[in-house]
C-alpha positions in Angstrom: -20.6 -4.2 -0.6 -18.4 -4.9 2.4 -14.9 -3.6 2.5 -12.8 -4.8 5.4 -9.7 -3.1 6.5 -8.4 -4.7 9.7 -4.8 -4.0 9.1 -4.5 -0.2 9.4 -1.3 -0.5 11.5 0.5 -1.8 8.4 2.3 0.3 5.9 0.8 1.0 2.5 -1.7 2.8 0.5 -4.8 1.0 1.7 -6.8 4.2 2.3 -6.3 5.3 -1.3 -8.5 2.4 -2.4 -10.9 2.2 0.5 -12.5 5.6 0.0 -12.9 5.5 -3.8 -14.2 1.9 -3.8 -16.8 2.9 -1.1 -17.7 6.0 -3.0 -18.1 4.0 -6.3 -20.3 1.4 -4.5 -22.7 4.0 -3.2 -22.8 5.9 -6.5 -24.0 2.6 -8.1 -26.7 2.3 -5.6 -25.1 -0.4 -3.4 -24.9 -0.1 0.4 -21.2 0.3 1.2 -20.2 -1.1 4.5 -16.7 -0.5 5.8 -15.6 -2.6 8.6 -12.5 -1.3 10.3 -12.3 -2.8 13.8 -8.6 -1.5 14.5 -9.8 1.9 14.1 -9.5 4.5 11.3 -8.2 8.1 11.0 -10.9 10.7 11.7 -10.6 12.5 8.3 -11.0 9.1 6.4 -14.0 8.2 8.7 -15.6 11.6 7.9 -14.9 11.2 4.1 -16.5 7.7 4.0 -19.6 9.0 5.8 -19.9 11.9 3.3 -20.0 9.2 0.6 -22.9 7.6 2.6 -20.9 4.6 3.5 -21.7 2.8 6.8 -18.5 2.6 8.8 -18.3 0.0 11.6 -15.5 0.4 14.1 -16.8 -2.1 16.7 -17.6 -5.7 16.4 -21.3 -6.6 16.1 -23.0 -9.9 17.1 -21.9 -12.5 19.6 -19.6 -14.2 17.1 -18.0 -11.0 16.0 -17.3 -9.8 19.5 -15.9 -13.2 20.6 -13.6 -13.4 17.7 -12.4 -9.8 18.0 -11.7 -10.3 21.7 -9.7 -13.4 21.0 -7.9 -11.6 18.1 -6.9 -8.6 20.2 -5.8 -10.9 23.1 -3.7 -13.0 20.6 -2.3 -9.8 19.3 -1.2 -8.8 22.7 0.3 -12.2 23.2 2.2 -11.8 20.0 3.7 -8.5 21.2 4.7 -10.0 24.5 6.2 -13.0 22.8 8.2 -10.6 20.4 9.7 -8.8 23.4 10.8 -12.1 25.0 11.9 -13.7 21.7 12.8 -10.8 19.4 14.7 -13.0 16.9 12.4 -16.0 16.8 9.7 -16.9 14.4 7.1 -17.7 17.0 5.9 -14.1 17.4 5.1 -13.9 13.7 3.1 -17.2 13.9 1.0 -15.8 16.8 0.5 -12.6 14.7 -0.8 -14.5 11.7 -3.4 -16.2 14.1 -4.3 -12.8 15.5 -4.9 -11.3 12.1 -7.1 -14.2 11.0 -9.3 -13.9 14.1 -9.8 -10.1 13.5 -10.5 -10.8 9.7 -13.1 -13.3 10.8 -14.5 -11.0 13.4 -14.8 -8.3 10.7 -16.6 -10.6 8.4 -19.0 -11.8 11.0 -19.7 -8.1 11.9 -20.7 -7.5 8.3 -22.9 -10.7 8.2 -24.6 -9.6 11.4 -25.4 -6.2 10.1 -26.9 -7.6 6.9 -28.6 -10.5 8.6 -27.4 -12.6 5.7 -24.3 -13.3 3.5 -23.0 -10.0 1.8 -23.2 -9.7 -1.9 -19.5 -9.1 -2.0 -16.9 -8.9 0.8 -13.3 -7.8 0.3 -10.4 -7.7 2.8 -8.3 -5.0 1.4 -5.1 -5.8 3.4 -5.4 -9.6 4.2 -3.1 -11.9 6.0 -0.9 -14.1 3.9 -2.0 -17.2 5.8 -5.0 -19.0 7.3 -7.2 -18.1 4.3 -9.7 -20.9 4.7 -9.9 -20.5 8.5 -11.0 -16.9 8.2 -13.8 -18.1 6.0 -14.7 -21.1 8.2 -14.8 -18.9 11.3 -17.0 -16.2 9.7 -19.0 -18.5 7.4 -18.4 -15.8 4.7 -17.1 -16.3 1.2 -14.8 -13.4 0.4 -11.9 -11.9 -1.6 -8.5 -11.4 0.1 -6.0 -8.8 -1.3 -2.6 -10.2 -0.2 0.0 -7.4 -0.8 3.1 -9.2 0.3 4.3 -12.4 2.1 6.1 -11.3 5.3 6.7 -14.7 7.0 6.5 -18.4 6.5 4.2 -20.8 8.2 5.6 -23.1 10.9 4.0 -26.3 12.1 1.6 -24.5 14.4 0.1 -22.3 11.7 0.2 -25.1 9.0 -1.9 -27.3 11.4 -4.5 -24.6 12.0 -4.6 -24.0 8.2 -5.5 -27.7 7.5 -8.6 -27.3 9.6 -10.4 -25.4 6.8 -10.5 -25.8 3.0 -9.8 -22.6 1.0 -13.1 -23.2 -0.8 -15.0 -20.0 -1.5 -12.0 -17.8 -1.0 -10.1 -15.9 -3.8 -6.8 -14.2 -3.2 -5.9 -11.2 -5.3 -2.2 -10.6 -5.6 -0.9 -7.2 -6.9 2.1 -8.7 -8.7 3.1 -12.0 -10.2 5.9 -12.4 -7.7 3.5 -12.1 -4.8 1.3 -14.7 -6.4 4.1 -17.1 -6.9 4.9 -16.9 -3.2 1.3 -17.4 -2.2 0.8 -20.4 -4.6 4.0 -22.1 -3.4 2.4 -22.2 0.1 -1.1 -22.8 -0.8 -1.4 -24.6 -4.2 -5.0 -25.3 -3.8 -5.9 -21.7 -3.3 -7.6 -19.8 -6.1 -5.5 -16.7 -7.0 -5.4 -14.0 -9.6 -3.1 -11.1 -10.3 -4.2 -7.6 -10.6 -2.8 -4.2 -9.4 -4.3 -2.8 -6.3 -3.7 0.8 -7.0 -6.6 2.8 -8.6 -6.5 5.6 -11.3 -8.7 8.3 -12.6 -8.0 10.5 -15.6 -8.7 13.7 -13.8 -5.9 13.0 -11.2 -3.1 14.1 -13.6 -1.4 17.3 -12.2 -1.7 20.4 -14.2 0.9 23.2 -14.6 -1.3 25.5 -12.6 -1.4 22.9 -9.8 2.4 22.7 -9.9 2.8 26.4 -9.5 0.2 26.6 -6.6 1.9 23.7 -4.8 5.3 25.5 -4.9 3.9 28.7 -3.6 2.1 26.8 -0.8 5.2 25.1 0.2 7.5 28.1 -0.2 9.6 26.6 -3.0 11.0 28.8 -5.8 9.6 28.2 -9.2 12.7 27.2 -11.2 14.7 25.1 -8.7 14.9 21.3 -9.3 13.1 19.3 -6.5 13.3 15.7 -5.7 10.5 14.3 -3.5 11.0 11.2 -1.3 7.5 10.1 -0.4 6.3 7.5 2.2 7.8 5.6 5.1 11.3 4.4 5.0 10.4 0.8 5.3 13.1 -2.1 5.3 12.3 -3.0 1.6 13.3 0.5 0.5 17.1 1.1 -0.2 17.4 4.3 1.7 21.1 3.8 2.2 21.8 4.0 -1.5 19.7 7.1 -1.8 21.3 8.9 0.9 24.8 8.1 -0.4 23.8 9.2 -3.8 22.6 12.6 -2.5 25.9 13.1 -0.7 27.7 12.7 -4.1 25.6 15.1 -6.1 27.4 17.8 -8.2 24.3 19.9 -8.9 22.2 21.9 -6.4 18.9 20.1 -5.5 16.0 20.7 -3.1 14.8 17.4 -1.4 11.4 17.2 -0.1 10.9 14.2 2.3 7.2 13.5 3.0 5.8 10.9 5.4 7.1 8.7 8.2 8.8 6.8 9.6 12.1 8.1 8.7 15.6 7.6 10.0 17.0 10.6 11.9 20.6 9.6 11.2 20.0 9.4 7.5 18.1 12.6 7.5 21.1 14.3 9.2 23.3 13.1 6.4 21.0 14.4 3.8 20.8 17.8 5.4 24.6 17.9 5.6 25.1 17.0 1.9 26.8 19.9 0.2 24.4 20.2 -2.8 21.2 19.6 -0.9 18.5 21.8 0.6 16.3 19.6 2.7 12.7 20.2 3.6 10.8 17.6 5.8 7.0 17.2 5.9 6.3 14.6 8.6 3.3 12.3 8.4 0.8 11.1 8.6 -0.2 12.9 5.3 -3.6 13.0 3.7 -3.9 12.1 0.0 -4.4 15.8 -0.8 -1.1 16.6 0.9 0.7 13.9 -0.9 -0.6 15.2 -4.3 0.7 18.7 -3.3 4.2 17.1 -2.6 4.2 15.5 -6.1 2.9 18.7 -7.8 5.8 20.7 -6.1 8.4 18.3 -7.2 10.4 17.9 -10.5 10.8 14.1 -10.1 10.8 11.3 -7.6 12.7 8.1 -6.8 11.7 4.6 -6.0 14.7 2.6 -4.8 14.2 -0.9 -3.4 16.4 -3.8 -2.6 16.9 -6.5 -5.4 14.2 -9.1 -5.5 11.5 -7.1 -3.8 8.4 -7.9 -5.9 5.6 -6.4 -4.1 3.5 -3.6 -5.8 4.8 -0.1 -5.5 2.1 2.5 -4.8 4.6 5.2 -5.5 5.2 4.0 -9.0 1.4 3.9 -9.4 1.3 7.5 -8.1 3.8 8.6 -10.8 1.7 7.1 -13.5 -1.6 8.5 -12.1 -0.3 12.1 -11.5 2.3 12.4 -14.3 5.5 12.6 -12.1 8.9 11.9 -13.7 10.4 8.8 -12.1 13.8 7.4 -11.4 13.4 3.7 -10.4 15.8 0.9 -9.5 15.9 -2.3 -11.5 15.0 -4.4 -8.4 12.1 -6.2 -10.1 12.3 -7.3 -13.8 8.5 -7.3 -14.3 8.3 -3.7 -12.9 11.3 -2.6 -15.2 9.5 -4.0 -18.3 6.2 -2.1 -17.4 7.9 1.4 -16.8 11.0 1.4 -19.0 9.3 3.3 -21.8 8.8 6.4 -19.6 10.9 6.1 -16.4 14.6 6.4 -15.9 15.8 3.0 -14.8 19.0 2.8 -12.6 21.0 -0.2 -11.4 20.1 -1.3 -7.9 22.5 -0.6 -5.0 24.7 1.7 -7.1 24.9 5.1 -5.5 27.2 6.5 -8.2 24.7 5.6 -11.0 21.9 7.1 -9.0 23.8 10.3 -8.3 24.5 10.7 -12.1 20.9 10.1 -12.9 19.7 12.7 -10.2 22.3 15.3 -11.5 21.0 14.7 -15.0 17.4 15.1 -13.8 18.2 18.2 -12.0 19.8 20.0 -15.0 17.6 18.4 -17.7 14.1 17.7 -16.4 13.0 14.2 -17.4 9.7 13.9 -19.4 6.6 13.1 -17.4 4.9 9.7 -17.9 2.4 9.7 -20.9 -1.3 10.0 -20.1 -1.5 6.2 -21.0 1.0 5.3 -18.2 -1.7 4.3 -15.6 -3.6 2.1 -18.2 -0.2 0.6 -19.3 0.3 -0.5 -15.7 -3.1 -2.2 -15.7 -4.6 0.3 -13.2 -8.5 0.6 -13.2 -10.8 3.3 -12.2 -12.7 2.7 -8.9 -15.9 1.8 -10.7 -13.9 -0.7 -13.0 -12.2 -2.2 -10.0 -15.6 -2.6 -8.3 -17.0 -4.5 -11.1 -13.8 -6.7 -11.3 -14.0 -7.6 -7.7 -17.7 -8.5 -7.9 -17.0 -10.8 -10.9 -14.3 -12.6 -8.8 -16.5 -13.2 -5.9 -16.5 -17.0 -5.2 
């Protein structure tokens, strides 16, 4: 079972699936091979090895080494082009080619180690383009998890894409909105929709864990705490969040965890009259993130209207049992969580401030134990079986 993660420089929750999937594979008697040619944090590398996964951080075989060298060179070319043409589309096109080459190098590396075609190969954070070319260069059928579509293809990339058929490639999209974008560009590509986040019944936070987390972080037992978890990426509506915090009428502890953040916005939060701010900069381990959730009374997920990619934070709330305030930026998501989350209008700081004030004085209920199942989340073992069934 080959798990490829060439995109560790990208935002997201990739490591939350990588380790459990590798552990599930070895528990079922498979040889789990993790190919991560862009490197991997030391603690994740160590955890994978504890689960008896073979971790490959360097390309293997002549083909893998050549493709990786070309990919890294192309990536540097994209960075140079981006500095020279910061507002042009060309840098993004070169990046798509670089990611394709590194994906192909990763698959070639796995093929070289096995001396044959792997039983199953999954790229956990795949590029949104050049699907068939990655298979052609590596000669390896595989699954591709495409989390979002960041850019469109210009003539250069479209021409390269026509060199290879998407035969023996399956793309897994975490939401229907992402699948619609992928299929619009590649109507011949085989796609399916399934959440990427994983769940396990034992993850739900207990009352004892909540008390321990507050003691560990030095937070009083009875005060309301809002946690803001994860990097402040462009799709998140942090401006509305900050404005709402400035308009609160009730005292609130705000726990900001992760990075990157915006120093100016953090300064505004710290200066808000009702807010006591605590910052835990990243990178954070999964155990650290779980502690933040355990210490919090509720969290928020605010995005710009139209953002249709999967929210790992919403999945976290369903998994851990964390009360959630969420914007109505995506109709499909609203329908899935409206039974247990507080839904607020997008880009409406007054409505958000009222909802936070209400949550601070009257703690909202936690998601029910069935919330993760209702979102369609699977256990690592179930996801492993599902991926193997999808293999082309």
